[in-house]
N, C-alpha and C positions, 0 to 999 in steps of 0.2 A: 656166694656173695663175699666180696672182699670186706672183711670186718674192719680193716684199718681205714678204709674210705668212710665207712659208716661211723666209726669212732671219731674221726676228724670232723665229720659233718656235725654230729651231735655235740661234740665239745665246742665247736665254734658257734653253733646255734644257742647253746646254753649261755655262753659269754655274751653273745649278741642280745639275747633276751634280757639279761641283767641290765645292760645299757638301755635297751628299749623301755623297760619298765621304769627305770629312773627318769628317762626322758619324758615319758608320757604322764607319769604320776608323781614323781619325786618333788616337783614344784609345789604340789598341794600342801606339803608339810611346812615348808619354810618360806615360800614365796607368795602365799595367798594374799598378803597385804600389798604386794608389789604390783605395778602396772602390768598389763598383759604382755606388752612387748618385752619386758625384762624376762618373764617366765618363758616366752616363746624363743627368744634368742638363746637363753641358757639351754632350753630343751633341744633346740636345733644343734647346738654345740655337742651335747651329749649324744644325740642321735647320729651324728657323723661317725662316732666310734662304733655304734650299732651297725651301720651300713658297711663299715670297713671290715667287720666280722661276718655279717650276714651274706654279703655278696660272694665272698670266697667259699663260705659254707655251702651255699646252693650250687656253685660251680663244681665244687668237689663232689658233693652228693649226687648231682645229676649224672655223674659217670655211671652210677649203679641204680639210682632211684628215679622214679617218675616224679614229675612236678607235683602230682597229687600226694604222693608219699612224703615228699619234702614238706609240703604244707601241713599235713596231719602231724608229722613229727614236730614241726615248729609250734603248732597249737598245743600239743601235749606239753612241750617244754615251757611254753608261755604260761600255761596254768600252773605248772610246777614251780615256776619262778614267782608268779604273781601272788599266789596264796601266802607263802612265807613273807613276802614283801608287804602285803596288805596287813597281815597280822602283826608282824614284829616291827616293821618300820613305820607304817601309818597308824598302827594300833587300832585297826578295824576289827570288828568281831568276826569270828569264824562261824560259819553256818553250815547246815546240811547241804545247802545248795552247791557248795564247792564239791562235795562228795558226789552228788548227782551229776554235776557238770563233768567231773572226772570219769564217771561211769559212761556217760555219753561219748566222751572222747575215746575211751577204750573200745566202744562199739565202732567208732570211726576207724580206729587203728585196725581192728579185725577186718572190716570191709575193704579198706584200701590195700591191705597187705595179703589178703587171701589169694590163693592161686589164680 
């Protein structure tokens, strides 16, 4: 397996997920009193950057990985980005559910990548 392709894919997906998380949830902290359309337009603007990273990540990754493998990688990264965002940016509580969700994702990684 070409590790450079995988590294590029994972790096772009991490950056993509940071933008995605802010697009999906960032408005809850500072824009909750604003009308929906303000939050939606701002979120769509942030999501544009997410797509500008996610599309090349999947194109690069698909050279070596299946679509299922790309999706599971994205989900693992998504939880890895979301948990610190939720705890440190939104000041949400950390629960055991995050650990159990992570363990379920590790099971998904095992099954999607096994021979």
